[in-house]
N, C-alpha and C positions, 0 to 999 in steps of 0.2 A: 749662960749663952755668953759665948767667947765674943773677941773684939770690943771691948768695952775698958775706958778706964786709962788708956794711955796717950802718949802723945803721938803728934801726926809728924814729928822732925827725927824718927831712927836715922842711923848711919844707911847710907848708900849701902848695897851690898854689891860685890864683884860679881860676874857672871860671865861666862865661856862667849867667845867670839863666835858668831853665826853668820849666815849670808845675808842676814840682814841690818849687822852691825856695820856702820859705817867709820870709814876711817876717820880720823879725827877732825880734818879739814872739812870733811864731808857733812857733817853733822851742821854745817851751817847753811846747807840747803833746806833744813827743814821743812816742815808738815805734810797732809792725808787725802784718801779715796777707795771706790770698791762698788760690788751690784747686789743685790738681791731684790726682784722684781716685785714683792710682796712686802718691801720696807716702804712706809709711808713718814713723810718728813714730821718732825714735832712742833709742837707750838713753842713761840718765843714766850719767856719770861716776863711777865709786865713789870716794868721798872718801878711800878709804884708799890709794889710787894715787898714790904720788909718786916722782919721779925728777930727778936732776941734769942740769945741761948734758951731761956727759959721757955718761949713757945717750941722750940724744937724738940727740947727734953720731956715737955708735956705730951707732947704730938707722938713721941716715940713711945711713950709709957702706955699712950690710948692704942699703940698698934702692935700690941706684943705678939697677938699671934701672926700677923704678915712679916713680921720681923723675925719670927721664930722659923718662919717656911723659908725665906730668905737665906736664913743661916744655914739651914738645915741643906737647902740644895747647894750651896756654894761649898759646904764642909765635903759632900760627896762629891763635886768634882775637885777640889783639893787633893783629898785622900786618893782620888784615882790617880792623879798625877803623880802623887808622891811613892806610889806602890808601882808604877814602871819604873825600868831602869831608866838612866841617865840619860841617855840618847834618844829612847823614843819618847819621854818626857818632852824634850825639848823642842824634838821635830813635832810634836803635837802641839806645844804651846804657839809655836810658830803658825801653823795653820789655823790655830783658833783666833788667833792675832790679825791674821790677814782677812778672815771672813768679818770679825769686828771692825775693821777698818772700813771694809767695802759697806757695810750697815752704816756708819758714821757718815761716810760721802756719800751714799745715795739719799740720804736725809738731810744733805745739805743741797741736792738737787744736781750733783754733778757726779756721775756714774764711772767707774773705771770698772771694770771686770778683774775679778781675782787673778784670773791666769795673766792678763795683760801687766798687773801690777808686779806678778811673779818674776815675769819676763824683764821687766824695767828694771827691778832691784837684783836680778842676777847679769844682766848683760847689759843692760841701759836701754833696752829696745822700746822706742815708743812710736809713737803714729803720728806725731807733730809736736813741734817746739812750745805750741800753745799748750799741750798738754800734762809739758815736763812739770809744772809746777804743782798741779794736781796728784801728779805720779808721786812726786818729792813729797808732798804732806802725807800721802799714802804711805810711804814708806818710813816715814819717821813715825808716824802712828803705830805703825807696825813694830818698830824699833822699840820706842818705849814701853808698848803691852807686854811685848814679850820678854823684855829685860826685867833683871832683879827688881827690889825695892827703891824707890829715890826719895830724898828728902825735899820736901817741898812746902817748908814753914817759913821762909823767909824769899824777899825779891832775888837774892842773889841764887838761891836754891831752885827759885822757879824759871831763872834765867838759863841755866846751865839744863834743866828740863827741856825746855824750849828750843835749845841750842843758839841762845844770842850768845854773844861776848861784847861786854860794856867797854866801848871807846874811851874810859876815862881812868885817872889816876886818883886814887884815895879811896877806902872805904865809906860808905854811908855819906858820901857827898853827892846827893842827887844833881846838883846843879851844875857840877863839873861834867856832865854825860851826856855828850852832844846827841849822841845817838847808840843804837845797837846795831848789830848786823841786818844789813839790808834785804836778807837773801829771802826774808819772809813775804817780801815785796808785797801786794796789796792785803796779806793778812796780817801782817805787822799794824794793827789799827792804831795803837798810839807809843812813842819812844822816847828815850832819854829818861829826866825828870819825871815825865808824866808818867811813863811804864812804871819807873819804880814805885812810884806813889799807888799806883792802881795794883801794883803786886803786893804792895805792903798790906794796902787796906784788905785784899784778898785771904792772905795769910792771916793775918789778924783775926779776919772772922773763923776760918776754920779753926785757929788755935783755940779760940773762944769754947770749942764743943770737944774740948778735952774728957767730958765726962759722957759725951755721948757714944754710941756704938758706932764701929768704924763705917757700917753702912749709911748711918746717920750722917756722918762728917763728909761720906763722897757725896750725898744728896745736897747737902749745902754747899760744896764744893763746887760741884757743877752749877748751883744757881747763881752763888755770889761771883763767879767768873763772868758772867756776863754783864751782873748787876755793877762789878766794879770797873770794866770798858775793858779789860784787856782783849775783848773779843765782840765783835757785833751781838746784838741781842737773838739776834737768829743765828749765830755760829752753833754748831755742833761736836765737830772733831776735837779741838782742843780741852773745852769743859769736859767733856765724856771721858776723854782718855785720864785726864786728872784726877776726876772722880773714880773711876774704873781702879786706877793706880792705889788710890787712898781706901778704897772699899775691901782691896785683895789683904790688907794688913790684919782682917778678922782670921783668916785663914792661917795655917801652919808651914807656909812655903812652897806648898805646891804647885798651886797657882798665881803667877806673878800678877794678874790684873783678874778682877770680878765682872765676867762677862754681863752686859746689859741684853734687853730682846732687840731682838731685829727691828722688831716693829714696836716702837716706844710708847708708853702710855701716856695719853695727854695731860698734864700737870693742872693742877690748881693755883690758886695765890694763897691758899693757906697751907702752914707747914703739915699739917696730917692730911691734906690732898696728896700736896707735892710728894709725901714720904710713901704713902701708900702707893703711888704709882712707881715710885724707884725701888721699894721692896718687891713690888709685884715683877718689875722689869728684869730686876736681878736672880730673881727665881725661876723666871722663865730663859733667862739668858743662859743661866748653869746648866738648865735642863738640855735647852739646845745644844750647847757645847758638850754634853755628856753623850748625846745622839752623834755627833760628829767625832767623836773618840771611838764608840763603837763602831761606826762604819770603818774608820781606819782600821781597828783590830780585826776587824772581817775582812778588809783588802790584804792585810798582813797574810794571815792565814790562807786566804785564797791563793795570794802570789806564789807564797810558798808551795803550795802544792803544785801550781801551773811550771814550775820550773824543777820538781824534784826528779823529773827522769832526765835531765839535760846534764852531761857530763862538762867537767872544766867551774871555776869559782868566778868566773864572768857574771853570768845570768844572777846568780844569788848576790853579788855584789851590786848591782844593777836594780835588784829588787830592793836591797836595803837601802840604796842612795833615793832609791823612787820614794822611798817611804819616810825619808827623812826631808827632804824637799820638796815644794809644790811644782818647781819647774827643773828640769834636768836638761842640759846641753850634751850633744854629744862628746864636747870637750870635757865637761866635768866626769862623764861617764868614762872617758877614756883615762883619765888620771886616777880616778876610782878603781879601775880595773887594771889598769897596768897593760893596756892594751892600746893599738892604733883607733884613731878617730874612725876609719872606716869599720873596724872591728866592734867597736862600740855601736856605731847606727845599724849593724846588722844584728846585733844581741838585742838593741832597744825594739828594733821592727820584729823580732821574735817575739819579743814580749808583749808588743801591739797585736801580733796575729794570735797570742794566748788569750787575749782578753784582758791582761794586767796592766796595760800602759799604753798611752794615747799620743798622738803627735799633736803638740798645739801651735806651733808654729812653722811655717815652710819657706822659711828665709835662709835659704842657703845654707852658708857657715854657722848660721845661728839658729838651726834647728833644736826646737825643744821638745821634752816628752814629760806630761806626767801621769800619776798614777791614773788608773782606770776605775771608777769607783764601780 
């Protein structure tokens, strides 16, 4: 069984920039949101529950079959993405990341539609200033999930993961840090030295499970995040993103995160109960992701058929663009096709008539289209 017996502090892998990658100063706005009507909130973890590494390793050993099922499901997803060409795989990962972010935010009780998030990410089109924080959190989560590996083995690494910038001089002097970036607003539960202490406590607990499978490490990371005080006991987004990034290290690099089920399994206090639910959520999440990939592939084939009789390269370029991005503006289409904005709009309208695209925003020059499932 893969994914066992290595550390959680591998070097961060470089990755190509995409529409979800913020500029360096933009990551200061960080964290998440999205929607699925079938998603239900998850239960908060009891703060009284405490278990050492041995208890988690014993629980893992007792759950060999559920773990194997989760490993098999993730391996199928990982290999599917590895088999695709880089551009298609990148586009698919970004779509999966958006859907996962939506489920996490819904579980927090603050739903934002996937399409709304895509509009905000592409053109900063939102509904109100009050929603900007939620959309920023969603964009943060989508970027982190879609990107390659992250180092999460120290307070400094975790600060970079969250997008925080220490306002202090000298390493290791927590007393000299007055604050971190205030961009997280209400989501920055603790700051300065208190945050560093909480982050080190979290990292130490995860490091203590080097002998465990990556999926077990991810489960403990999610639980420890809340218990360490890095977020509220009821927070879902940040701990789940960290857990999915750690769990994905069990793969071979095709999937940068291990998806969790959109409807999470309620967890218990004992390690065996929590691991059983986490393994089941991974198996279900990977199965859901594979279904999404099948739909995307089916759409590509249908879209290629729909434009086969058209002359010129613009329709085919737009089909490729719609397959790469969740939302496409007329300006995007214009630049990709090397045509005027009006010509791009006409071609997008034609694709909509043929059932392979649909307009998702009618905001004047901010009109946006998406692939039609």
